C-alpha positions in Angstrom: 0.0 0.0 0.0 2.9 2.4 0.8 4.5 1.8 -2.6 1.3 2.8 -4.4 1.1 6.0 -2.3 4.7 6.8 -3.2 4.0 6.3 -6.9 0.8 8.2 -6.9 2.5 11.1 -5.0 5.3 11.1 -7.4 3.0 11.1 -10.4 0.9 13.9 -9.0 3.7 16.3 -8.9 5.4 15.5 -12.2 4.7 18.1 -14.9 2.7 17.5 -18.0 4.9 16.2 -20.9 5.4 18.5 -23.8 5.4 15.9 -26.4 2.4 13.7 -27.4 4.7 10.8 -27.9 5.7 10.9 -24.2 2.0 10.6 -23.2 1.6 7.7 -25.7 4.6 5.8 -24.1 3.3 6.4 -20.6 -0.1 5.0 -21.7 1.7 1.9 -23.0 3.4 1.5 -19.6 0.1 1.9 -17.8 -1.4 -0.8 -20.1 1.4 -3.1 -19.3 3.0 -3.1 -22.7 6.5 -2.6 -21.3 8.7 -4.0 -24.1 6.9 -1.8 -26.7 7.1 1.2 -24.4 10.9 0.7 -23.8 11.6 0.2 -27.5 9.6 3.3 -28.5 11.3 5.4 -25.8 14.7 4.3 -27.1 13.7 5.3 -30.6 12.1 8.5 -29.7 15.0 9.8 -27.6 17.8 8.1 -29.6 19.5 11.4 -30.3 19.2 12.8 -26.8 18.3 10.8 -23.8 19.5 13.5 -21.5 16.0 15.1 -21.2 13.4 15.3 -18.4 10.9 13.5 -20.7 13.2 10.5 -21.1 14.0 10.4 -17.4 10.3 10.6 -16.6 9.4 7.7 -18.9 12.2 5.5 -17.6 11.2 6.3 -14.0 7.7 5.2 -14.8 9.0 2.1 -16.6 11.1 0.8 -13.7 8.7 1.8 -10.9 5.7 0.1 -12.3 4.8 -2.8 -10.0 3.6 -5.0 -12.9 6.8 -4.7 -14.8 9.0 -7.9 -14.6 12.0 -5.6 -14.9 10.8 -3.4 -12.0 13.8 -2.1 -10.1 13.2 0.7 -7.6 17.0 1.5 -7.5 17.0 2.2 -11.2 13.8 4.0 -10.9 15.3 6.1 -8.1 18.3 6.8 -10.4 16.0 8.2 -13.1 14.1 10.2 -10.6 17.3 11.8 -9.3 18.4 12.6 -12.9 14.9 14.0 -13.6 15.3 16.4 -10.6 18.6 17.6 -12.0 17.1 18.8 -15.2 13.4 19.5 -14.3 12.3 23.0 -13.4 10.2 21.6 -10.5 12.0 19.2 -8.1 10.3 16.1 -6.9 10.5 14.9 -3.3 12.6 11.7 -3.2 13.1 10.8 0.5 10.0 8.5 0.7 11.2 6.6 -2.4 14.7 6.5 -1.1 13.6 4.7 2.1 11.8 2.1 0.0 14.8 1.7 -2.2 17.1 1.2 0.8 14.9 -1.7 2.0 15.0 -3.2 -1.4 18.8 -2.9 -1.7 19.2 -4.4 1.8 17.2 -7.4 0.7 19.4 -7.9 -2.4 22.6 -8.0 -0.2 24.4 -6.6 -3.3 27.4 -4.4 -2.4 27.4 -2.9 -6.0 23.7 -1.9 -5.5 24.6 -0.4 -2.1 27.4 1.6 -3.7 25.1 2.9 -6.3 22.5 3.8 -3.7 25.1 5.6 -1.6 26.2 7.5 -4.7 22.6 8.6 -5.4 21.7 9.7 -1.8 24.4 12.3 -1.3 21.6 14.8 -0.4 20.0 12.5 2.2 22.7 12.2 4.8 20.8 10.0 7.3 19.9 7.4 4.7 23.3 7.7 3.1 25.0 7.1 6.4 22.8 4.1 7.1 23.5 2.6 3.7 27.2 3.0 4.2 27.0 1.3 7.6 25.1 -1.7 6.2 27.3 -1.9 3.1 30.5 -1.8 5.2 29.3 -4.6 7.5 28.1 -6.6 4.5 31.5 -6.2 2.8 33.3 -7.1 6.0 31.1 -10.2 6.5 32.0 -11.4 3.0 35.7 -10.7 3.7 35.5 -13.2 6.5 34.3 -15.8 4.0 37.1 -15.1 1.6 40.2 -14.3 3.6 43.0 -13.4 1.2 45.6 -10.7 1.3 44.3 -9.2 -2.0 40.7 -9.0 -0.7 41.8 -7.4 2.5 43.8 -4.8 0.6 40.8 -4.1 -1.6 38.5 -3.7 1.4 40.9 -1.3 3.2 41.3 0.8 0.0 37.6 0.7 -0.9 36.2 1.5 2.6 38.5 4.0 4.2 35.8 5.2 6.7 34.5 1.7 7.6 34.9 1.0 11.4 35.9 -2.5 10.5 38.9 -1.1 8.6 41.1 -1.2 11.8 40.4 -4.9 12.3 41.1 -5.5 8.6 44.4 -3.7 9.0 45.4 -5.8 11.9 44.6 -9.0 9.9 46.4 -7.7 6.8 49.5 -6.6 8.7 49.7 -10.0 10.4 49.3 -12.0 7.3 51.4 -9.8 5.0 54.3 -10.0 7.5 53.8 -13.8 7.7 53.8 -14.1 3.9 56.9 -11.9 3.4 58.7 -13.9 6.1 57.9 -17.1 4.4 59.1 -15.7 1.1 62.2 -14.4 2.7 61.9 -11.2 0.6 63.9 -8.4 2.3 62.8 -5.7 -0.2 59.1 -6.5 0.4 59.7 -6.5 4.2 61.4 -3.1 3.9 58.5 -1.7 1.9 56.1 -3.2 4.4 57.9 -1.6 7.4 58.0 1.8 5.6 54.2 1.8 4.8 52.6 0.0 7.8 50.9 2.3 10.3 51.3 -0.3 13.1 54.4 0.2 15.2 54.1 -3.4 16.5 54.2 -4.9 13.0 56.8 -2.5 11.8 59.1 -3.6 14.7 58.5 -7.2 13.8 59.3 -6.5 10.2 62.5 -4.7 11.0 63.6 -7.6 13.3 62.9 -10.0 10.5 64.8 -7.8 8.0 67.7 -7.9 10.4 67.6 -11.7 10.7 67.3 -12.3 6.9 70.1 -9.8 6.2 72.4 -11.6 8.5 71.3 -15.0 7.0 72.2 -13.6 3.6 75.6 -12.5 4.9 76.1 -15.9 6.5 75.3 -17.6 3.2 77.8 -15.5 1.3 80.3 -15.9 4.1 82.5 -13.1 2.9 84.1 -10.2 4.7 82.2 -7.7 2.5 78.9 -9.4 3.3 79.4 -9.1 7.0 80.7 -5.6 6.9 77.7 -4.5 4.7 75.4 -6.1 7.3 77.1 -4.2 10.2 76.9 -0.9 8.2 73.2 -1.3 7.5 72.3 -2.6 11.0 74.8 -1.0 13.4 72.4 -1.9 16.3 71.3 -5.2 14.8 70.8 -8.4 16.9 73.7 -10.2 15.0 76.4 -7.5 14.9 78.5 -9.3 17.5 78.2 -12.6 15.6 79.0 -10.8 12.3 82.2 -9.4 13.8 83.2 -12.8 15.1 82.5 -14.3 11.6 84.6 -11.6 9.9 87.6 -12.7 11.9 86.8 -16.4 11.2 86.4 -15.7 7.4 89.5 -13.5 7.3 91.5 -16.5 8.6 89.7 -19.6 7.3 88.5 -18.4 3.9 91.2 -16.0 2.9 94.3 -16.4 5.1 94.2 -20.2 5.0 94.3 -20.0 1.2 97.5 -18.1 1.2 96.3 -14.9 -0.5 98.9 -12.2 0.2 96.3 -9.4 -0.4 93.9 -10.9 2.1 96.6 -11.7 4.7 97.7 -8.0 4.4 94.1 -6.9 4.8 93.7 -9.2 7.8 96.8 -7.8 9.5 95.8 -4.2 8.7 92.3 -4.7 10.3 93.1 -6.8 13.3 95.4 -6.4 16.3 98.1 -8.6 17.8 95.6 -9.7 20.4 93.7 -11.7 17.8 94.2 -15.4 18.4 95.2 -16.0 14.8 97.5 -13.0 14.5 100.8 -14.9 15.0 99.8 -17.8 12.7 99.0 -15.3 10.0 102.4 -13.6 10.4 104.0 -17.0 10.1 102.1 -17.9 7.0 102.8 -14.5 5.4 106.5 -15.0 6.2 106.5 -18.3 4.4 104.4 -17.0 1.5 106.6 -13.9 1.2 109.7 -16.1 0.7 107.9 -18.6 -1.6 106.4 -15.8 -3.8 109.4 -13.4 -3.6 106.9 -10.8 -2.4 108.4 -7.5 -1.5 105.2 -6.0 -0.2 104.6 -9.0 2.1 108.1 -8.8 3.5 107.6 -5.0 3.9 104.6 -5.7 6.1 106.4 -8.4 8.2 109.3 -6.0 8.8 106.9 -3.2 9.7 105.1 -5.4 12.3 108.2 -7.0 13.8 111.6 -6.1 12.3 113.8 -9.2 11.9 117.2 -8.6 10.4 118.1 -12.3 10.0 114.8 -13.0 8.2 115.3 -10.1 5.9 118.8 -11.3 5.1 117.6 -14.8 4.3 114.8 -13.4 2.1 117.3 -11.1 0.3 119.7 -14.0 -0.3 117.0 -15.9 -2.0 115.6 -12.9 -3.8 118.8 -12.1 -5.5 119.7 -15.7 -6.4 118.5 -15.2 -10.0 121.2 -12.5 -10.6 118.6 -10.3 -12.3 119.8 -6.7 -12.0 116.3 -5.3 -12.1 115.1 -7.5 -9.3 118.2 -6.6 -7.2 117.6 -2.9 -7.7 113.9 -3.3 -6.7 115.0 -5.1 -3.5 117.4 -2.3 -2.6 114.8 0.4 -3.4 112.4 -1.4 -1.0 114.9 -2.1 1.7 117.8 0.5 1.3 119.7 -1.1 4.2 120.3 -4.2 2.1 122.6 -2.2 -0.2 125.4 -3.0 2.2 124.5 -6.6 2.6 127.3 -8.9 1.4 125.0 -11.3 -0.5 123.1 -8.5 -2.1 126.3 -6.6 -3.0 128.0 -9.7 -4.5 124.8 -10.6 -6.4 124.6 -7.0 -7.8 128.2 -7.1 -8.9 127.7 -10.4 -10.8 124.4 -9.1 -12.2 126.1 -6.0 -13.6 128.7 -8.3 -15.3 125.9 -10.5 -16.7 123.9 -7.5 -17.9 127.0 -6.3 -19.8 127.5 -9.8 -21.3 123.8 -9.9 -22.2 124.1 -6.6 -24.1 127.1 -7.9 -26.2 126.3 -8.7 -29.8 128.4 -11.9 -29.6 129.8 -14.0 -26.8 133.3 -15.5 -27.1 135.1 -18.4 -25.5 137.1 -15.8 -23.6 133.9 -14.4 -22.2 133.1 -17.9 -21.0 136.5 -18.6 -19.4 136.5 -15.2 -17.7 133.1 -15.7 -16.1 133.0 -19.5 -16.0 131.2 -19.9 -12.7 128.4 -17.6 -13.7 127.9 -19.4 -17.0 127.6 -22.7 -15.1 124.9 -21.3 -12.8 122.1 -22.0 -15.2 119.5 -21.9 -12.4 120.2 -18.2 -12.2 117.8 -16.8 -14.8 120.2 -14.3 -16.4 123.0 -16.8 -16.5 120.8 -19.2 -18.3 119.8 -16.6 -20.9 123.5 -15.8 -21.6 124.5 -19.4 -21.8 121.7 -20.0 -24.4 123.6 -17.5 -26.6 127.0 -19.0 -25.8 125.9 -22.6 -26.4 125.9 -22.0 -30.1 129.7 -21.2 -29.9 130.1 -24.3 -27.6 128.6 -26.7 -30.2 130.7 -25.0 -33.0 133.8 -26.1 -31.1 133.4 -29.9 -30.3 136.3 -29.9 -27.9 134.4 -27.6 -25.6 131.3 -29.7 -25.4 129.0 -29.0 -22.5 130.1 -32.2 -20.7 133.5 -30.5 -20.2 131.7 -27.5 -18.6 130.2 -29.7 -15.9 126.7 -28.9 -16.9 125.2 -32.4 -17.3 124.0 -32.5 -13.7 122.5 -29.0 -13.8 118.8 -29.1 -13.5 117.9 -26.3 -15.9 120.3 -27.6 -18.6 119.0 -31.2 -18.3 115.5 -30.0 -18.7 116.5 -28.2 -21.8 118.5 -31.2 -23.2 115.5 -33.4 -22.5 113.3 -31.1 -24.5 115.8 -31.1 -27.3 115.8 -34.8 -27.5 112.0 -35.2 -27.1 110.2 -36.9 -29.9 106.6 -35.4 -30.0 105.5 -36.7 -33.4 103.6 -33.6 -34.4 103.4 -32.5 -38.0 102.4 -29.2 -39.6 98.9 -29.2 -41.0 96.1 -26.8 -42.1 93.3 -25.5 -40.0 90.4 -28.1 -40.0 87.1 -26.7 -38.8 86.4 -24.6 -35.7 88.7 -25.3 -32.7 87.0 -24.4 -29.5 89.0 -23.7 -26.3 88.0 -22.8 -22.8 85.4 -24.2 -20.3 82.0 -23.0 -19.1 82.8 -23.4 -15.4 86.5 -22.4 -15.4 88.2 -19.1 -16.2 92.0 -19.4 -16.5 94.0 -16.3 -17.3 97.3 -14.5 -16.8 97.5 -11.5 -14.5 100.2 -9.3 -12.9 98.8 -9.2 -9.4 99.8 -8.7 -5.7 99.1 -12.3 -5.0 101.4 -13.5 -7.7 105.1 -14.5 -7.6 107.8 -11.8 -7.6 105.2 -9.0 -7.8 106.2 -5.4 -7.3 104.6 -2.2 -8.5 105.0 -1.8 -12.2 106.0 -5.4 -12.9 105.0 -6.8 -16.2 105.6 -10.4 -15.1 102.3 -12.3 -15.0 101.1 -15.4 -13.2 98.3 -17.8 -14.0 95.1 -17.4 -12.0 91.9 -19.4 -11.9 88.3 -18.5 -11.1 85.6 -21.2 -10.7 81.8 -21.1 -11.3 80.3 -22.1 -8.0 76.5 -21.9 -7.3 76.1 -19.5 -10.2 78.8 -17.1 -9.0 82.4 -16.8 -10.1 84.9 -17.3 -7.2 87.6 -14.8 -6.3 90.6 -15.5 -8.6 93.3 -17.6 -7.0 96.9 -18.0 -8.1 98.1 -21.4 -9.2 101.0 -22.9 -7.1 104.8 -22.4 -7.6 104.9 -25.5 -9.8 103.1 -23.5 -12.4 104.1 -20.0 -11.6 107.5 -18.4 -11.0 108.9 -14.9 -10.5 109.1 -14.6 -14.3 106.4 -14.2 -16.9 103.7 -17.0 -17.2 101.0 -16.3 -19.7 98.5 -17.7 -22.3 97.2 -20.7 -20.3 95.1 -23.2 -22.2 93.4 -26.1 -20.3 92.8 -29.4 -22.0 89.3 -30.8 -22.5 89.6 -33.2 -19.5 91.1 -30.3 -17.4 94.1 -32.4 -16.5 96.7 -30.8 -18.8 97.7 -27.2 -18.7 99.7 -25.5 -21.5 101.2 -22.1 -20.9 104.2 -19.9 -22.0 107.0 -18.7 -19.8 110.5 -17.1 -20.1 111.7 -19.0 -17.0 114.8 -21.2 -17.0 116.9 -22.4 -20.0 114.6 -21.9 -23.1 114.8 -22.3 -26.8 114.0 -18.6 -27.2 112.1 -15.9 -25.4 108.8 -17.2 -24.1 108.5 -21.0 -24.6 105.6 -23.4 -24.2 105.5 -25.6 -21.1 103.0 -28.3 -20.1 101.9 -29.5 -16.7 99.7 -32.4 -15.6 97.5 -33.3 -12.6 95.5 -36.5 -11.9 92.7 -34.9 -9.8 90.6 -32.3 -11.7 89.3 -31.0 -8.4 92.7 -30.3 -7.0 94.1 -27.0 -8.3 97.2 -27.2 -6.1 98.6 -30.5 -7.3 100.2 -29.8 -10.7 103.3 -31.5 -11.7 106.5 -29.6 -12.4 106.1 -28.1 -15.9 107.8 -29.8 -18.9 109.5 -27.6 -21.5 108.1 -28.8 -24.9 110.3 -29.7 -27.8 111.4 -27.8 -30.9 108.2 -29.0 -32.6 106.5 -26.2 -30.5 109.3 -23.8 -29.5 111.4 -21.4 -31.5 113.8 -18.5 -30.8 110.7 -16.2 -30.8 107.8 -16.0 -28.4 105.6 -19.1 -28.6 102.1 -19.5 -27.3 99.4 -22.2 -27.4 96.2 -20.4 -28.4 93.8 -23.3 -28.9 93.6 -27.1 -28.5 91.6 -30.0 -29.8 91.8 -33.8 -29.5 94.3 -34.0 -32.3 95.6 -30.4 -32.9 97.5 -27.7 -31.1 97.3 -24.2 -32.4 100.4 -22.1 -31.8 101.0 -18.4 -32.3 104.4 -16.6 -32.5 102.6 -13.3 -33.0 102.2 -11.2 -29.9 99.2 -9.7 -31.5 97.6 -13.2 -31.9 96.4 -12.6 -35.5 94.7 -15.7 -36.7 96.3 -15.6 -40.1 99.7 -16.1 -38.4 98.6 -19.2 -36.4 100.6 -22.5 -36.8 98.6 -25.8 -36.7 100.3 -28.9 -35.4 98.5 -32.2 -35.8 99.2 -35.1 -33.4 98.1 -36.8 -30.2 97.3 -34.0 -27.7 96.4 -36.5 -24.9 100.0 -36.9 -23.9 101.3 -40.0 -22.2 102.6 -39.2 -18.7 104.7 -41.2 -16.3 103.3 -40.3 -12.8 104.3 -41.2 -9.3 104.2 -40.1 -5.7 106.8 -40.0 -3.0 105.9 -40.5 0.6 105.6 -37.1 2.3 104.4 -38.3 5.7 107.6 -37.2 7.5 108.9 -34.9 4.8 108.8 -31.1 5.0 108.9 -29.2 1.7 108.7 -32.2 -0.6 109.3 -30.0 -3.7 112.9 -29.5 -2.5 113.5 -33.2 -3.3 115.1 -34.0 -6.7 113.9 -37.0 -8.6 116.7 -38.3 -10.9 115.6 -40.0 -14.1 118.0 -42.5 -15.7 118.1 -44.5 -18.9 117.2 -48.0 -17.7 119.9 -49.7 -19.9 122.8 -47.4 -19.4 121.8 -45.6 -16.2 122.9 -42.3 -17.8 121.2 -39.4 -16.1 118.5 -38.1 -18.5 116.6 -35.6 -16.5 116.0 -34.1 -13.0 112.4 -33.2 -11.9 110.8 -32.3 -8.6 107.6 -33.4 -6.9 105.0 -30.8 -5.8 104.1 -30.2 -2.2 101.9 -33.3 -2.1 104.7 -35.5 -3.4 103.1 -35.9 -6.8 105.3 -35.9 -9.9 104.8 -36.4 -13.6 106.9 -36.3 -16.8 106.2 -37.0 -20.4 106.8 -40.7 -21.2 110.2 -41.1 -23.0 110.7 -43.5 -25.9 113.2 -45.6 -23.9 112.4 -47.1 -20.5 113.7 -45.2 -17.5 114.3 -45.8 -13.8 114.5 -43.2 -11.0 115.4 -42.4 -7.5 115.3 -39.4 -5.1 118.1 -37.2 -4.0 117.9 -35.3 -0.7 120.4 -34.7 2.0 120.3 -37.2 4.9 118.2 -39.6 2.8 118.9 -42.8 1.0 116.8 -43.6 -2.1 117.5 -46.8 -4.2 116.7 -47.0 -7.9 113.2 -48.1 -8.8 110.9 -48.2 -11.8 108.3 -45.8 -10.2 107.3 -44.2 -6.9 110.9 -44.1 -5.5 111.2 -44.8 -1.8 113.1 -42.5 0.5 114.7 -43.6 3.8 115.6 -41.1 6.4 119.1 -41.9 7.7 118.5 -40.3 11.1 115.4 -42.5 11.6 117.3 -45.6 10.5 119.6 -44.9 13.5 117.2 -43.7 16.1 114.4 -46.2 15.3 116.7 -49.0 14.3 114.8 -49.4 11.0 116.2 -51.8 8.5 115.9 -51.3 4.7 115.7 -54.6 2.7 116.6 -54.5 -1.0 117.0 -57.2 -3.6 120.6 -58.4 -3.8 122.9 -56.2 -6.0 124.1 -59.5 -7.6 122.4 -61.4 -10.4 121.9 -65.2 -10.3 125.4 -65.8 -11.7 126.9 -63.9 -8.8 127.9 -60.8 -10.8 127.0 -57.4 -9.6 124.4 -55.6 -11.7 124.5 -52.1 -12.9 121.6 -51.1 -10.8 123.0 -52.9 -7.8 126.3 -51.1 -8.1 124.5 -47.8 -8.6 122.5 -48.4 -5.4 125.6 -49.1 -3.4 127.1 -45.8 -4.7 123.9 -44.0 -3.7 124.1 -45.6 -0.2 127.7 -44.5 0.2 126.9 -41.0 -0.9 124.1 -40.9 1.7 126.2 -42.1 4.6 129.8 -41.0 4.0 129.4 -37.6 5.7 127.4 -38.9 8.6 128.7 -40.0 12.1 127.1 -43.4 11.7 128.3 -47.0 11.0 126.6 -48.5 8.1 125.6 -52.2 8.5 124.7 -54.6 5.8 123.5 -58.2 6.1 123.9 -60.3 2.9 121.5 -63.1 2.2 122.3 -65.6 -0.5 119.5 -68.2 -0.8 120.8 -71.2 -2.8 119.3 -74.7 -3.3 122.8 -76.1 -2.5 124.3 -76.8 1.0 124.0 -74.1 3.6 127.8 -73.9 3.7 127.8 -73.0 0.0 125.2 -70.3 0.6 127.1 -68.9 3.5 130.4 -68.9 1.6 128.7 -67.1 -1.3 127.2 -64.4 1.0 130.6 -63.9 2.6 132.2 -63.4 -0.8 129.5 -60.9 -1.8 129.9 -59.1 1.6 133.6 -58.4 0.8 132.7 -57.1 -2.7 130.0 -54.8 -1.2 132.4 -53.4 1.4 135.0 -52.7 -1.2 132.6 -50.8 -3.4 131.4 -48.7 -0.5 134.9 -47.8 0.4 135.8 -46.9 -3.2 132.7 -44.7 -3.3 134.2 -42.6 -0.4 133.1 -44.3 2.9 135.6 -44.8 5.7 136.5 -48.5 6.1 135.8 -48.2 9.9 132.3 -47.1 9.2 131.3 -50.1 7.1 130.2 -53.5 8.5 129.1 -56.0 6.0 128.4 -59.6 7.1 127.2 -62.6 5.1 124.4 -64.7 6.5 123.7 -67.2 3.7 120.1 -68.4 4.2 119.9 -67.4 7.8 118.1 -64.4 9.5 116.2 -63.3 6.4 113.5 -60.8 6.9 109.9 -62.0 6.9 108.7 -62.2 3.3 112.2 -62.4 1.9 112.9 -66.0 2.9 113.4 -67.2 -0.7 114.9 -64.1 -2.2 118.5 -63.0 -2.5 118.6 -59.8 -0.5 120.5 -57.3 1.6 119.4 -55.7 4.9 120.7 -52.2 5.4 120.9 -50.6 8.9 122.8 -47.9 10.8 124.1 -47.5 14.3 125.8 -44.8 16.3 129.6 -45.1 16.6 
């Protein structure tokens, strides 16, 4: 009944339409012909629906109680629009109340929003509509609890009383979500925008924790220092400072990086528990790397004149005038040091000889001792020039110069005689080099060998791809690098063989190509001593390997590395290596041990090599069979086919250790070449010691025991005579024949000798 009254009231106050067609459309509505009326209204007002007549018609259409499309909200909309353009305004409050009841029944938030928009001039109804709408939206929010929906509610209803509860929920769940994601940037944005001090504090605490976790994962000095800088009052600052010390020592100092050890010492105090150990390690590294800056730091912290003198003696041993001058410039007090002064005097002579257009036999005779010191870099370079003259005069062959036991010269002669079986060929397809997970390059760097400001001498460094990040470059060990120039490294496909160029030692020319081998691709410290390659690869110019394939090595003699100047050598690039390992359990500085390589038939010395710090050694397999032994003071090492054994003479005495070897005599009773050689090595090891050498001779024969004993007695006399001839004092040699008696376990049926030593 109330609706009819509202409609009648509204109709009674509406003005009479100006157009006959408007009356006709209204009549159609009254008759219930709604579709026809709507269609006719659309046509009649197609050009302009923004008129009071059109609004009036549409109001009547949507308010009619018999119309299936009746919608009081739409009708109210047209009534409001009518009032905007009509000369006489129509009262709307009564209809607005009816519409509010209708909208409430629909539970439609969109309809509430439209109603609120239409009732701006009815504040009481508008306020009530907002209250209901807000509660309805919040109730629905409880049914669909998602972060996006809560954000939408808070943005859409800024005046809703439920907004505070929604903000609490949103802060709590956003923080929980960002924490689960571990997204520091999102948490920072949240902390900057949230109005809740409680949740801001929680977010900042979580940012602190995540930032430290990130630093912990990177585990670098920079990561911890950046954390401390960003969170000076953070919960983990103390732990970060502790970890900086730990990383400085374990991650950097333990790796032997000079730069990082210097950083460590510059940023810590002597009270640090690792300080002394770092000083000790830097001292060792300074000597090994010929590092002036490292020795400068050591002398700055704790001046040690004896240490500096020892360092200087080693530093000037190459008789390179430039190196000597750099040493004196760094440590002026060393100018008066005897070793340095003597080395400088010799270096000046060598420099003058080096600048002579031609060296003569008189030059050699006048400076014989320096010519023989081929392990001095400059001496070796001069002798390379002089050697041409040497071979032009057969009577002055190198053997007369006493060079055949010189390490550098033997390496060179070995390379001269090396058969590599490579032939010149043409380029055949694309030759790829390099690896996706390894960068290997030459660099003049503080952490290198013999580095000083302005040096052009490079060393070979490596960087590894680990967890998507390239590691800090680290320098390869002294087996690969020297105080001279190492450059152009090329790593084989299997990562076991490394080619590079260097001007070290006794070369064919300027920079020559060397090759080194390792068995474990994960061990970057265990490279063999580099082998100088033959004249198939090296000339009197600079030689570089620039690429490598399974059957081809590409060489450049062009410092500009122009491809058109490349030389292509075809052959087996998977070189055959003889490898071995000496026992380093009780051996300090294994690389100081010399491994002597002999021709197996003649026992002529063919080469001298050195193991690395882990005792590993390798050399290119020669065409003829070889045997080897080790040479080191206070050790005895017999000839063997591989993995030569070393016996410490001191331990043989103190621990009463016996060394059992196969008899030096063959089955016919004649002494063998190797047997005689081993006795000579034994004599050389013992002759300058205060010990008595004892040897038990065992001759196991199928004949009578007396015959075996007599044979061993005879052999004992021969062994004693050889040892004396090799330089041992007769009083210090005790050799006794035991025949078949007293043999060591496992040697019962083998002709053998037991070697021991006792105090006098």
